[in-house]
Residue, then its C-alpha position, 0 to 999 in steps of 0.5 A: m555942609s557943616s565944617e565939622n564933617a568936611d572931608a579932606g579930599t574930593d567927595g563922591p556923589l553921595g558925599e563919600n570921600q574918593g581919596d587923594p590922588g597922591a595917596e599910597p596904593a590901596a592894600g589888597p583884598a582883606e580876609g576875615p570878618v567885617w567888624d561893626v566898629v573898630v576903635v584905634g587907641a586904647g586910652p580912656a577915649g578909645a576904651s570908652a568908645a569900645h565899651a559904649a559900642a560893645i554894650a550896644g551888642r555890636t562886634v568891636l575890635l580895640l587896637e592899641k600899638a603899645e603893649l598894655p599896660r603902658y605909661k602915659t605922661c599925665g597928672g592923673g587927676i580924676i575930677g567929677p565929670s570923669r567919675d560920672a563918665l566911667p562905665p557902670g560899676f567901674e572901681l577907680p584905682l585911687q592913689d589918693r583923695v584930695h581935700a586940700v589945694t595949695f596955690s602959689l604964684n611962681g613960688k610966692l603968695t602961697r595959700t592952702r584952701r581945704s574942703k571937708k568933701m573930696l575935691f578929686g581923686l588921683i590915679n596912675r594911668p597904667e592901672f586906670d587905662a588897664g581897668l577901662v580896657a578890661a571893662a570894654e573886654k567885659a562888655g564884649a570888645v576884642v582887644r589886640a595890643g602891640v598892633a600899629v595902624s598905618k592908614v585908613e582907606q574908604h575906597g580902593s581894592a581893599v574896600p569891598d563896598r561903600r559901607t566898609v572901611a579898611v584899617v591897614l596895619s603896619d604889617g600889611e594886614t587889613v581889618l574891615a569895619r562898618a565904622v571906625v573910631g580914632a582915639d590914637g592920640s593927637a599925632g595919630r593916623i586917624g586924626t590925620h585921615v580926618g583932617v583934624r586942625t589944632e590952634q593951641v599946642d602946649l608942652g607938658l613936662e613931668a617927673e615921677i619922684p619916689v619919696p620917703p614916707s616922711v615926705a609922702e605924709d606931708w603931701a597926703g590928701r593935698v596937691l599944689i598948683d603953682w601959676g608959673p612964670l611963662p604966660g599961661s603956664y602952671g605947675w603941679v604936685f600930685p601925691k600918689g602914695d610913695t611917689l609925687t607926680v610933679g609937672v609943668i605945662a606951657t605954650r610950645g616954643e618955650g621948651a628951654a624955659t619950660k624945662r627951667y621952670l620944672e627944674d626950678f619948681i622941683a628945687r624950690l619944693g626941696l625935691a631935687g635930691f630925689e631921683p625921678a623914676i620916670s621923666s617924660g614930656h608930651l604935647t597937648r593940642c586943642r582943636s580949632d573951632d572949625s576942625p572936622l570930627s569925622r570923615g565918611r564912616v570914621l570918627v575921632c574923639g579925645d586927644a585925636a580930635g583935639l578935645l581937652e580943656p584949653w586953660t587947665r589942659e585937663g583931658i581925661s574927662f574930655a576923653l571919657r565923654s567924647g569916647r562914649l559919644a563916639g562909640e554910640w554914634a559909631v554904632r549908628i554909622a555901622e547900621s547906616q545903609d548908605a552914605v547919606d545916613a552915615r553922614r547924618q549920624a556923623l553930623n549928629y555926633a559933631f553936634a553933640i560934641k559942640a553942644g557939650l564939650g565945645v561950649e566948655m572949651a570956648v569958655g576955657r579959651r577965655m579963661l586961658s586968656l584971662f589967666e595969661k593977662r592977669p594971673l595975679l587977679l586969678h590967684t587972688a580971687i581963688t585964694g581970697l574970695r570964698p565964691a571963687w574958691k567954691a566955684f573951683a571946688d564945684i568944678t572939680r567935684g563935678a557939681t558944675t562946669l566952667a560953662g555952667l558957672v559962666r551961665a549962672h553967675p553974671m559977675a563971672r560972665r562980665a569978667l570974661d567979657a571984659v577980657d574979650r574987649 
């Protein structure tokens, strides 16, 4: 059995999980319809999953614990793979189009590279996420906001048969489904149920800073990426009209140093005199290679599965792509008549994730290792070598991926091989 789908309890004769002996008592019998697919979490991953399942003609319920729209700590960069994974006809609520990137090494060796073509776009997450939820609703999904999930059960008195999953809400209500997609974030209930394991945890801190028109004009169409003072850290400035999104990210465990980096970064940029409208922080978690992606009839995607690019910690494209795959395979699981076929479909989902996003993550881990050891080398290459800058531009536009770049360019492959030795 693939470790991607190893259950976190004792398997029954057909591979269905029998649950933990110390688990909470099962909820009582549920009333109401049995949904084909229930999606937990209405971020990009969840909305994408709900849309994919709904356009397949299935009954879909999308649950979100917060009231929509809600704020999410995120730079809001929409790269090529994100645009390609959006629902057909989706109009991006772009706040700016990026044609230039200023790179610096902890405030030094600053250089700006420009492109005639747009590199990527910038969005505010509340509007972007709301648009994705609206697209899922238009496709036929039913949305319930302000609803928290307390647990998921695949056995017990709340579950009428072995083809059904019970989603127990915090108020005691039980919702039944043929398949469940967990997209409720890296610390969500569904990832815990599946047994998701992570190997890289980082702390991101961010401030949304309103600025006067003269400052906003200086940043229009240009972002800043600063390779930071802590190993593997970097900072960013993303312009969004009259607001600058300024943030830093570094390995968890360096909280005080990460906070100092953000404060110094803002001061260095001459923005310390402007009061942030929002200051926030969050943890990003990358999955271990052997971490499961399913348990019984439950799949996880996006942050709930620990799917994001380890070097840049870019997660929107991973959320959209994994969410769409999860929605498609949840439909197949919902159609499965027994545990054997459900397990087969879950394995196929895991294979699709590993063959695509998993390969990108593996290369991203190696890039992070190179960046941690030789940040000056990476900075010099991107700012001084045309092929390196072109590779950066091609990745952001979606013309290639990190994995595709390494496959196509022997020099890049040799550089990463040297890091591994």
